[in-house]
BATORPA-577066 format. One record per residue (C-alpha): chain; residue in one letter; x, y, z; residue number from 1. Coordinates in nm, 3 decimals, always signed. Example, Ala and Ser with C-alpha at 12.3 -4.5 7.8 and 13.67 -1.06 7.14 Angstrom:
<site chain="A" res="A" x="+1.230" y="-0.450" z="+0.780" n="1"/>
<site chain="A" res="S" x="+1.367" y="-0.106" z="+0.714" n="2"/>
! end
This chain:
<site chain="A" res="M" x="+0.595" y="-0.353" z="-0.998" n="1"/>
<site chain="A" res="T" x="+0.823" y="-0.062" z="-0.909" n="2"/>
<site chain="A" res="E" x="+0.657" y="+0.233" z="-0.740" n="3"/>
<site chain="A" res="P" x="+0.814" y="+0.570" z="-0.824" n="4"/>
<site chain="A" res="A" x="+1.046" y="+0.675" z="-0.545" n="5"/>
<site chain="A" res="P" x="+0.902" y="+1.030" z="-0.512" n="6"/>
<site chain="A" res="S" x="+0.562" y="+0.892" z="-0.408" n="7"/>
<site chain="A" res="L" x="+0.681" y="+0.871" z="-0.045" n="8"/>
<site chain="A" res="S" x="+0.834" y="+1.171" z="+0.128" n="9"/>
<site chain="A" res="G" x="+1.195" y="+1.213" z="+0.226" n="10"/>
<site chain="A" res="D" x="+1.089" y="+1.221" z="+0.591" n="11"/>
<site chain="A" res="F" x="+0.926" y="+0.880" z="+0.548" n="12"/>
<site chain="A" res="W" x="+1.248" y="+0.726" z="+0.421" n="13"/>
<site chain="A" res="L" x="+1.460" y="+0.891" z="+0.690" n="14"/>
<site chain="A" res="R" x="+1.228" y="+0.743" z="+0.953" n="15"/>
<site chain="A" res="L" x="+1.253" y="+0.400" z="+0.790" n="16"/>
<site chain="A" res="F" x="+1.634" y="+0.421" z="+0.781" n="17"/>
<site chain="A" res="P" x="+1.748" y="+0.619" z="+1.086" n="18"/>
<site chain="A" res="A" x="+2.111" y="+0.721" z="+1.128" n="19"/>
<site chain="A" res="S" x="+2.175" y="+0.437" z="+1.375" n="20"/>
<site chain="A" res="D" x="+2.256" y="+0.068" z="+1.391" n="21"/>
<site chain="A" res="Y" x="+1.990" y="-0.179" z="+1.283" n="22"/>
<site chain="A" res="R" x="+1.727" y="-0.276" z="+1.535" n="23"/>
<site chain="A" res="L" x="+1.381" y="-0.430" z="+1.534" n="24"/>
<site chain="A" res="P" x="+1.158" y="-0.137" z="+1.633" n="25"/>
<site chain="A" res="M" x="+0.791" y="-0.127" z="+1.718" n="26"/>
<site chain="A" res="G" x="+0.773" y="+0.209" z="+1.545" n="27"/>
<site chain="A" res="V" x="+0.397" y="+0.254" z="+1.574" n="28"/>
<site chain="A" res="R" x="+0.237" y="+0.590" z="+1.505" n="29"/>
<site chain="A" res="P" x="-0.122" y="+0.715" z="+1.465" n="30"/>
<site chain="A" res="G" x="-0.272" y="+0.599" z="+1.137" n="31"/>
<site chain="A" res="E" x="-0.497" y="+0.743" z="+0.866" n="32"/>
<site chain="A" res="A" x="-0.749" y="+0.479" z="+0.761" n="33"/>
<site chain="A" res="R" x="-0.884" y="+0.643" z="+0.446" n="34"/>
<site chain="A" res="R" x="-0.535" y="+0.716" z="+0.311" n="35"/>
<site chain="A" res="F" x="-0.404" y="+0.369" z="+0.391" n="36"/>
<site chain="A" res="W" x="-0.695" y="+0.176" z="+0.240" n="37"/>
<site chain="A" res="G" x="-0.770" y="+0.409" z="-0.050" n="38"/>
<site chain="A" res="N" x="-0.647" y="+0.356" z="-0.405" n="39"/>
<site chain="A" res="S" x="-0.296" y="+0.457" z="-0.510" n="40"/>
<site chain="A" res="P" x="-0.187" y="+0.564" z="-0.861" n="41"/>
<site chain="A" res="E" x="-0.085" y="+0.200" z="-0.917" n="42"/>
<site chain="A" res="A" x="-0.433" y="+0.068" z="-0.831" n="43"/>
<site chain="A" res="A" x="-0.516" y="-0.075" z="-1.176" n="44"/>
<site chain="A" res="Y" x="-0.208" y="-0.297" z="-1.178" n="45"/>
<site chain="A" res="V" x="-0.224" y="-0.393" z="-0.811" n="46"/>
<site chain="A" res="L" x="-0.593" y="-0.485" z="-0.818" n="47"/>
<site chain="A" res="A" x="-0.548" y="-0.689" z="-1.136" n="48"/>
<site chain="A" res="E" x="-0.272" y="-0.884" z="-0.961" n="49"/>
<site chain="A" res="R" x="-0.492" y="-0.938" z="-0.657" n="50"/>
<site chain="A" res="R" x="-0.777" y="-1.072" z="-0.868" n="51"/>
<site chain="A" res="R" x="-0.536" y="-1.299" z="-1.054" n="52"/>
<site chain="A" res="W" x="-0.385" y="-1.465" z="-0.748" n="53"/>
<site chain="A" res="I" x="-0.710" y="-1.496" z="-0.556" n="54"/>
<site chain="A" res="A" x="-0.875" y="-1.659" z="-0.859" n="55"/>
<site chain="A" res="E" x="-0.581" y="-1.894" z="-0.922" n="56"/>
<site chain="A" res="A" x="-0.515" y="-2.005" z="-0.565" n="57"/>
<site chain="A" res="P" x="-0.784" y="-1.904" z="-0.313" n="58"/>
<site chain="A" res="E" x="-0.663" y="-2.183" z="-0.085" n="59"/>
<site chain="A" res="R" x="-0.345" y="-1.979" z="-0.036" n="60"/>
<site chain="A" res="H" x="-0.465" y="-1.622" z="-0.060" n="61"/>
<site chain="A" res="L" x="-0.822" y="-1.600" z="+0.078" n="62"/>
<site chain="A" res="L" x="-0.911" y="-1.821" z="+0.371" n="63"/>
<site chain="A" res="F" x="-1.075" y="-1.792" z="+0.712" n="64"/>
<site chain="A" res="L" x="-1.153" y="-2.017" z="+1.005" n="65"/>
<site chain="A" res="P" x="-1.527" y="-2.092" z="+1.041" n="66"/>
<site chain="A" res="E" x="-1.536" y="-1.904" z="+1.370" n="67"/>
<site chain="A" res="A" x="-1.403" y="-1.593" z="+1.195" n="68"/>
<site chain="A" res="E" x="-1.733" y="-1.528" z="+1.015" n="69"/>
<site chain="A" res="P" x="-1.859" y="-1.249" z="+1.247" n="70"/>
<site chain="A" res="A" x="-1.524" y="-1.069" z="+1.244" n="71"/>
<site chain="A" res="T" x="-1.493" y="-1.109" z="+0.867" n="72"/>
<site chain="A" res="A" x="-1.838" y="-0.961" z="+0.807" n="73"/>
<site chain="A" res="E" x="-1.756" y="-0.675" z="+1.042" n="74"/>
<site chain="A" res="A" x="-1.427" y="-0.606" z="+0.863" n="75"/>
<site chain="A" res="V" x="-1.606" y="-0.589" z="+0.527" n="76"/>
<site chain="A" res="A" x="-1.860" y="-0.345" z="+0.673" n="77"/>
<site chain="A" res="W" x="-1.576" y="-0.141" z="+0.824" n="78"/>
<site chain="A" res="F" x="-1.404" y="-0.110" z="+0.485" n="79"/>
<site chain="A" res="S" x="-1.731" y="+0.005" z="+0.329" n="80"/>
<site chain="A" res="S" x="-1.782" y="+0.266" z="+0.599" n="81"/>
<site chain="A" res="V" x="-1.428" y="+0.405" z="+0.583" n="82"/>
<site chain="A" res="L" x="-1.412" y="+0.430" z="+0.205" n="83"/>
<site chain="A" res="G" x="-1.777" y="+0.502" z="+0.123" n="84"/>
<site chain="A" res="R" x="-1.785" y="+0.203" z="-0.113" n="85"/>
<site chain="A" res="V" x="-1.998" y="-0.108" z="-0.078" n="86"/>
<site chain="A" res="F" x="-1.813" y="-0.440" z="-0.058" n="87"/>
<site chain="A" res="R" x="-2.049" y="-0.736" z="-0.088" n="88"/>
<site chain="A" res="D" x="-1.838" y="-0.991" z="+0.097" n="89"/>
<site chain="A" res="A" x="-1.482" y="-1.086" z="+0.191" n="90"/>
<site chain="A" res="R" x="-1.388" y="-1.185" z="-0.163" n="91"/>
<site chain="A" res="D" x="-1.514" y="-0.854" z="-0.300" n="92"/>
<site chain="A" res="A" x="-1.306" y="-0.667" z="-0.041" n="93"/>
<site chain="A" res="A" x="-1.005" y="-0.892" z="-0.109" n="94"/>
<site chain="A" res="C" x="-1.018" y="-0.808" z="-0.480" n="95"/>
<site chain="A" res="G" x="-1.120" y="-0.444" z="-0.442" n="96"/>
<site chain="A" res="L" x="-0.866" y="-0.321" z="-0.186" n="97"/>
<site chain="A" res="E" x="-0.495" y="-0.281" z="-0.262" n="98"/>
<site chain="A" res="P" x="-0.363" y="-0.380" z="+0.082" n="99"/>
<site chain="A" res="D" x="-0.370" y="-0.732" z="+0.217" n="100"/>
<site chain="A" res="W" x="-0.562" y="-0.779" z="+0.540" n="101"/>
<site chain="A" res="V" x="-0.548" y="-1.035" z="+0.819" n="102"/>
<site chain="A" res="L" x="-0.778" y="-1.080" z="+1.119" n="103"/>
<site chain="A" res="L" x="-0.647" y="-1.170" z="+1.465" n="104"/>
<site chain="A" res="G" x="-0.860" y="-1.280" z="+1.756" n="105"/>
<site chain="A" res="G" x="-0.878" y="-0.983" z="+1.990" n="106"/>
<site chain="A" res="D" x="-0.847" y="-1.169" z="+2.321" n="107"/>
<site chain="A" res="A" x="-0.490" y="-1.156" z="+2.450" n="108"/>
<site chain="A" res="A" x="-0.563" y="-1.448" z="+2.684" n="109"/>
<site chain="A" res="S" x="-0.619" y="-1.670" z="+2.378" n="110"/>
<site chain="A" res="G" x="-0.291" y="-1.558" z="+2.223" n="111"/>
<site chain="A" res="L" x="-0.434" y="-1.332" z="+1.951" n="112"/>
<site chain="A" res="P" x="-0.476" y="-1.621" z="+1.704" n="113"/>
<site chain="A" res="V" x="-0.478" y="-1.577" z="+1.327" n="114"/>
<site chain="A" res="L" x="-0.844" y="-1.603" z="+1.217" n="115"/>
<site chain="A" res="G" x="-0.783" y="-1.565" z="+0.844" n="116"/>
<site chain="A" res="G" x="-0.746" y="-1.301" z="+0.581" n="117"/>
<site chain="A" res="A" x="-0.694" y="-1.188" z="+0.223" n="118"/>
<site chain="A" res="L" x="-0.321" y="-1.225" z="+0.160" n="119"/>
<site chain="A" res="A" x="-0.245" y="-1.195" z="-0.211" n="120"/>
<site chain="A" res="F" x="+0.106" y="-1.054" z="-0.161" n="121"/>
<site chain="A" res="P" x="+0.275" y="-1.237" z="+0.128" n="122"/>
<site chain="A" res="S" x="+0.642" y="-1.170" z="+0.197" n="123"/>
<site chain="A" res="G" x="+0.771" y="-1.525" z="+0.222" n="124"/>
<site chain="A" res="W" x="+0.504" y="-1.674" z="+0.448" n="125"/>
<site chain="A" res="A" x="+0.193" y="-1.885" z="+0.398" n="126"/>
<site chain="A" res="L" x="-0.139" y="-1.785" z="+0.554" n="127"/>
<site chain="A" res="E" x="-0.264" y="-2.143" z="+0.531" n="128"/>
<site chain="A" res="E" x="+0.016" y="-2.250" z="+0.768" n="129"/>
<site chain="A" res="K" x="-0.064" y="-1.978" z="+1.024" n="130"/>
<site chain="A" res="L" x="-0.442" y="-2.020" z="+1.060" n="131"/>
<site chain="A" res="G" x="-0.546" y="-2.072" z="+1.420" n="132"/>
<site chain="A" res="R" x="-0.196" y="-2.023" z="+1.557" n="133"/>
<site chain="A" res="P" x="-0.125" y="-1.767" z="+1.831" n="134"/>
<site chain="A" res="L" x="+0.057" y="-1.458" z="+1.714" n="135"/>
<site chain="A" res="A" x="+0.361" y="-1.542" z="+1.926" n="136"/>
<site chain="A" res="D" x="+0.399" y="-1.872" z="+1.739" n="137"/>
<site chain="A" res="V" x="+0.380" y="-1.689" z="+1.407" n="138"/>
<site chain="A" res="H" x="+0.654" y="-1.450" z="+1.516" n="139"/>
<site chain="A" res="D" x="+0.878" y="-1.728" z="+1.645" n="140"/>
<site chain="A" res="T" x="+1.014" y="-1.777" z="+1.293" n="141"/>
<site chain="A" res="V" x="+1.170" y="-1.427" z="+1.293" n="142"/>
<site chain="A" res="P" x="+1.511" y="-1.444" z="+1.465" n="143"/>
<site chain="A" res="G" x="+1.538" y="-1.206" z="+1.759" n="144"/>
<site chain="A" res="L" x="+1.188" y="-1.062" z="+1.729" n="145"/>
<site chain="A" res="A" x="+1.043" y="-1.227" z="+2.040" n="146"/>
<site chain="A" res="A" x="+1.334" y="-1.110" z="+2.254" n="147"/>
<site chain="A" res="A" x="+1.345" y="-0.759" z="+2.108" n="148"/>
<site chain="A" res="I" x="+0.980" y="-0.657" z="+2.092" n="149"/>
<site chain="A" res="G" x="+0.763" y="-0.967" z="+2.151" n="150"/>
<site chain="A" res="P" x="+0.619" y="-0.849" z="+2.486" n="151"/>
<site chain="A" res="Q" x="+0.568" y="-0.498" z="+2.349" n="152"/>
<site chain="A" res="I" x="+0.369" y="-0.635" z="+2.054" n="153"/>
<site chain="A" res="T" x="+0.141" y="-0.839" z="+2.280" n="154"/>
<site chain="A" res="T" x="+0.083" y="-0.551" z="+2.521" n="155"/>
<site chain="A" res="F" x="+0.020" y="-0.302" z="+2.242" n="156"/>
<site chain="A" res="L" x="-0.232" y="-0.524" z="+2.061" n="157"/>
<site chain="A" res="A" x="-0.412" y="-0.612" z="+2.384" n="158"/>
<site chain="A" res="R" x="-0.459" y="-0.242" z="+2.460" n="159"/>
<site chain="A" res="I" x="-0.567" y="-0.114" z="+2.118" n="160"/>
<site chain="A" res="A" x="-0.889" y="+0.077" z="+2.167" n="161"/>
<site chain="A" res="T" x="-1.175" y="+0.060" z="+1.919" n="162"/>
<site chain="A" res="G" x="-1.173" y="+0.364" z="+1.696" n="163"/>
<site chain="A" res="S" x="-0.797" y="+0.413" z="+1.717" n="164"/>
<site chain="A" res="T" x="-0.582" y="+0.342" z="+1.411" n="165"/>
<site chain="A" res="W" x="-0.209" y="+0.276" z="+1.402" n="166"/>
<site chain="A" res="E" x="+0.060" y="+0.229" z="+1.141" n="167"/>
<site chain="A" res="R" x="+0.415" y="+0.099" z="+1.126" n="168"/>
<site chain="A" res="D" x="+0.660" y="-0.005" z="+0.853" n="169"/>
<site chain="A" res="N" x="+0.883" y="-0.299" z="+0.773" n="170"/>
<site chain="A" res="W" x="+1.132" y="-0.354" z="+0.492" n="171"/>
<site chain="A" res="G" x="+1.336" y="-0.621" z="+0.317" n="172"/>
<site chain="A" res="L" x="+1.533" y="-0.655" z="-0.005" n="173"/>
<site chain="A" res="S" x="+1.451" y="-0.876" z="-0.301" n="174"/>
<site chain="A" res="A" x="+1.581" y="-0.972" z="-0.645" n="175"/>
<site chain="A" res="D" x="+1.254" y="-0.904" z="-0.826" n="176"/>
<site chain="A" res="S" x="+0.957" y="-0.670" z="-0.816" n="177"/>
<site chain="A" res="S" x="+0.691" y="-0.940" z="-0.788" n="178"/>
<site chain="A" res="L" x="+0.424" y="-0.859" z="-0.533" n="179"/>
<site chain="A" res="N" x="+0.338" y="-1.222" z="-0.455" n="180"/>
<site chain="A" res="H" x="+0.621" y="-1.380" z="-0.257" n="181"/>
<site chain="A" res="H" x="+0.428" y="-1.683" z="-0.133" n="182"/>
<site chain="A" res="P" x="+0.674" y="-1.965" z="-0.047" n="183"/>
<site chain="A" res="A" x="+0.519" y="-2.179" z="-0.323" n="184"/>
<site chain="A" res="Q" x="+0.623" y="-1.923" z="-0.585" n="185"/>
<site chain="A" res="P" x="+0.961" y="-1.943" z="-0.766" n="186"/>
<site chain="A" res="I" x="+1.099" y="-1.636" z="-0.590" n="187"/>
<site chain="A" res="A" x="+1.426" y="-1.496" z="-0.727" n="188"/>
<site chain="A" res="R" x="+1.704" y="-1.490" z="-0.467" n="189"/>
<site chain="A" res="L" x="+1.960" y="-1.217" z="-0.411" n="190"/>
<site chain="A" res="R" x="+2.306" y="-1.336" z="-0.514" n="191"/>
<site chain="A" res="E" x="+2.659" y="-1.241" z="-0.421" n="192"/>
<site chain="A" res="D" x="+2.685" y="-1.014" z="-0.729" n="193"/>
<site chain="A" res="A" x="+2.357" y="-0.826" z="-0.673" n="194"/>
<site chain="A" res="P" x="+2.365" y="-0.482" z="-0.841" n="195"/>
<site chain="A" res="L" x="+2.161" y="-0.190" z="-0.713" n="196"/>
<site chain="A" res="D" x="+1.967" y="-0.169" z="-1.040" n="197"/>
<site chain="A" res="A" x="+1.840" y="-0.527" z="-0.995" n="198"/>
<site chain="A" res="T" x="+1.769" y="-0.510" z="-0.622" n="199"/>
<site chain="A" res="W" x="+1.436" y="-0.390" z="-0.484" n="200"/>
<site chain="A" res="L" x="+1.345" y="-0.258" z="-0.144" n="201"/>
<site chain="A" res="R" x="+1.027" y="-0.445" z="-0.050" n="202"/>
<site chain="A" res="L" x="+0.830" y="-0.211" z="+0.173" n="203"/>
<site chain="A" res="E" x="+0.544" y="-0.317" z="+0.397" n="204"/>
<site chain="A" res="Q" x="+0.330" y="-0.033" z="+0.529" n="205"/>
<site chain="A" res="Q" x="+0.118" y="-0.185" z="+0.804" n="206"/>
<site chain="A" res="F" x="-0.211" y="-0.080" z="+0.964" n="207"/>
<site chain="A" res="L" x="-0.380" y="-0.186" z="+1.288" n="208"/>
<site chain="A" res="T" x="-0.721" y="-0.124" z="+1.442" n="209"/>
<site chain="A" res="R" x="-0.971" y="-0.306" z="+1.663" n="210"/>
<site chain="A" res="L" x="-1.318" y="-0.384" z="+1.530" n="211"/>
<site chain="A" res="P" x="-1.577" y="-0.271" z="+1.789" n="212"/>
<site chain="A" res="H" x="-1.820" y="-0.565" z="+1.798" n="213"/>
<site chain="A" res="S" x="-1.611" y="-0.878" z="+1.740" n="214"/>
<site chain="A" res="R" x="-1.312" y="-0.713" z="+1.913" n="215"/>
<site chain="A" res="A" x="-1.090" y="-0.868" z="+1.644" n="216"/>
<site chain="A" res="I" x="-0.770" y="-0.693" z="+1.537" n="217"/>
<site chain="A" res="L" x="-0.766" y="-0.588" z="+1.172" n="218"/>
<site chain="A" res="F" x="-0.410" y="-0.592" z="+1.035" n="219"/>
<site chain="A" res="G" x="-0.347" y="-0.432" z="+0.695" n="220"/>
<site chain="A" res="I" x="-0.033" y="-0.475" z="+0.483" n="221"/>
<site chain="A" res="R" x="+0.037" y="-0.258" z="+0.178" n="222"/>
<site chain="A" res="V" x="+0.333" y="-0.394" z="-0.022" n="223"/>
<site chain="A" res="T" x="+0.529" y="-0.178" z="-0.267" n="224"/>
<site chain="A" res="N" x="+0.864" y="-0.232" z="-0.440" n="225"/>
<site chain="A" res="H" x="+1.130" y="+0.032" z="-0.496" n="226"/>
<site chain="A" res="R" x="+1.438" y="-0.036" z="-0.709" n="227"/>
<site chain="A" res="L" x="+1.741" y="+0.072" z="-0.509" n="228"/>
<site chain="A" res="D" x="+1.917" y="+0.275" z="-0.777" n="229"/>
<site chain="A" res="A" x="+1.599" y="+0.473" z="-0.852" n="230"/>
<site chain="A" res="L" x="+1.528" y="+0.530" z="-0.484" n="231"/>
<site chain="A" res="L" x="+1.883" y="+0.649" z="-0.418" n="232"/>
<site chain="A" res="D" x="+1.878" y="+0.882" z="-0.718" n="233"/>
<site chain="A" res="V" x="+1.596" y="+1.069" z="-0.545" n="234"/>
<site chain="A" res="H" x="+1.718" y="+1.027" z="-0.186" n="235"/>
<site chain="A" res="P" x="+2.099" y="+0.982" z="-0.198" n="236"/>
<site chain="A" res="V" x="+2.133" y="+1.040" z="+0.176" n="237"/>
<site chain="A" res="L" x="+1.978" y="+0.696" z="+0.228" n="238"/>
<site chain="A" res="A" x="+2.284" y="+0.516" z="+0.091" n="239"/>
<site chain="A" res="G" x="+2.487" y="+0.552" z="+0.408" n="240"/>
<site chain="A" res="R" x="+2.192" y="+0.471" z="+0.630" n="241"/>
<site chain="A" res="M" x="+2.110" y="+0.156" z="+0.433" n="242"/>
<site chain="A" res="A" x="+2.473" y="+0.046" z="+0.440" n="243"/>
<site chain="A" res="R" x="+2.481" y="+0.087" z="+0.817" n="244"/>
<site chain="A" res="A" x="+2.155" y="-0.103" z="+0.862" n="245"/>
<site chain="A" res="L" x="+2.285" y="-0.393" z="+0.654" n="246"/>
<site chain="A" res="E" x="+2.627" y="-0.393" z="+0.821" n="247"/>
<site chain="A" res="T" x="+2.480" y="-0.406" z="+1.172" n="248"/>
<site chain="A" res="M" x="+2.188" y="-0.642" z="+1.107" n="249"/>
<site chain="A" res="P" x="+2.236" y="-0.965" z="+1.307" n="250"/>
<site chain="A" res="D" x="+2.357" y="-1.253" z="+1.090" n="251"/>
<site chain="A" res="T" x="+2.061" y="-1.472" z="+1.183" n="252"/>
<site chain="A" res="L" x="+1.813" y="-1.205" z="+1.076" n="253"/>
<site chain="A" res="A" x="+2.005" y="-1.136" z="+0.754" n="254"/>
<site chain="A" res="A" x="+1.986" y="-1.508" z="+0.674" n="255"/>
<site chain="A" res="Y" x="+1.612" y="-1.512" z="+0.748" n="256"/>
<site chain="A" res="K" x="+1.565" y="-1.217" z="+0.511" n="257"/>
<site chain="A" res="G" x="+1.769" y="-1.388" z="+0.237" n="258"/>
<site chain="A" res="L" x="+2.048" y="-1.129" z="+0.251" n="259"/>
<site chain="A" res="T" x="+2.353" y="-1.335" z="+0.348" n="260"/>
<site chain="A" res="A" x="+2.497" y="-1.381" z="-0.001" n="261"/>
<site chain="A" res="A" x="+2.425" y="-1.030" z="-0.129" n="262"/>
<site chain="A" res="R" x="+2.498" y="-0.829" z="+0.183" n="263"/>
<site chain="A" res="P" x="+2.874" y="-0.771" z="+0.125" n="264"/>
<site chain="A" res="V" x="+2.836" y="-0.645" z="-0.233" n="265"/>
<site chain="A" res="L" x="+2.534" y="-0.431" z="-0.148" n="266"/>
<site chain="A" res="V" x="+2.717" y="-0.272" z="+0.144" n="267"/>
<site chain="A" res="R" x="+3.017" y="-0.195" z="-0.081" n="268"/>
<site chain="A" res="Q" x="+2.798" y="-0.029" z="-0.344" n="269"/>
<site chain="A" res="L" x="+2.605" y="+0.169" z="-0.085" n="270"/>
<site chain="A" res="A" x="+2.926" y="+0.274" z="+0.090" n="271"/>
<site chain="A" res="A" x="+3.063" y="+0.404" z="-0.240" n="272"/>
<site chain="A" res="L" x="+2.752" y="+0.617" z="-0.283" n="273"/>
<site chain="A" res="R" x="+2.783" y="+0.730" z="+0.078" n="274"/>
<site chain="A" res="S" x="+3.130" y="+0.863" z="-0.006" n="275"/>
<site chain="A" res="A" x="+2.991" y="+1.051" z="-0.305" n="276"/>
<site chain="A" res="F" x="+2.694" y="+1.190" z="-0.105" n="277"/>
<site chain="A" res="P" x="+2.805" y="+1.212" z="+0.259" n="278"/>
! end
């Protein structure tokens, strides 16, 4: 699915791609729960995809530890309260909300373990492999993350107050517009000849809050795909910023994101557009 580029503001994209070298930022800002969790214009397609994957493989896309039951019930009630819609249970919320959602244990002393979630559209990771693991272990697979912002993440999550909501963004590039990038799926890989009109920016808009009774952290992930040529037609100033981000991204992180082969040709194409639209 390709979301129309105008659906997010120019300021949003300029924040996502600052005029600076690549870095792993925390980038948290106050959130808007109703806007984040409410339906988008693409809801019919997205929700159909969610129902499909959860029905076909619930062992990958909808699973919780037994001890997560109180937090799961509280999350479902929280969704109902925020949106003014009744969700019967976790499966109903998993199929009726566009964003994915994951629950973390709220006690920093226990390492903020993954309690479970509804993850229909993972970006290259498997929820079933992360259940029960401390958040730091989950992040260990991302090169440079622990050193760059690991302590900040732990401190921030430990201090989230109930009632506060926060958002941040993350991005990658992919060779298809599929929403479900579970490792078990045959995911297309970016190649050394990747053109802009067959390369998608995979955007993750993320949401964080603390549930008041269980104290669990609710982590939301809204995935959208944006074909690069269409995005740059609307926001040509991004070409130079994207080129700089790719050029200065550490090699280990580029490899983790599957960008090693395609990075040179993408940078050349973006640099050419940068020359046309300085």
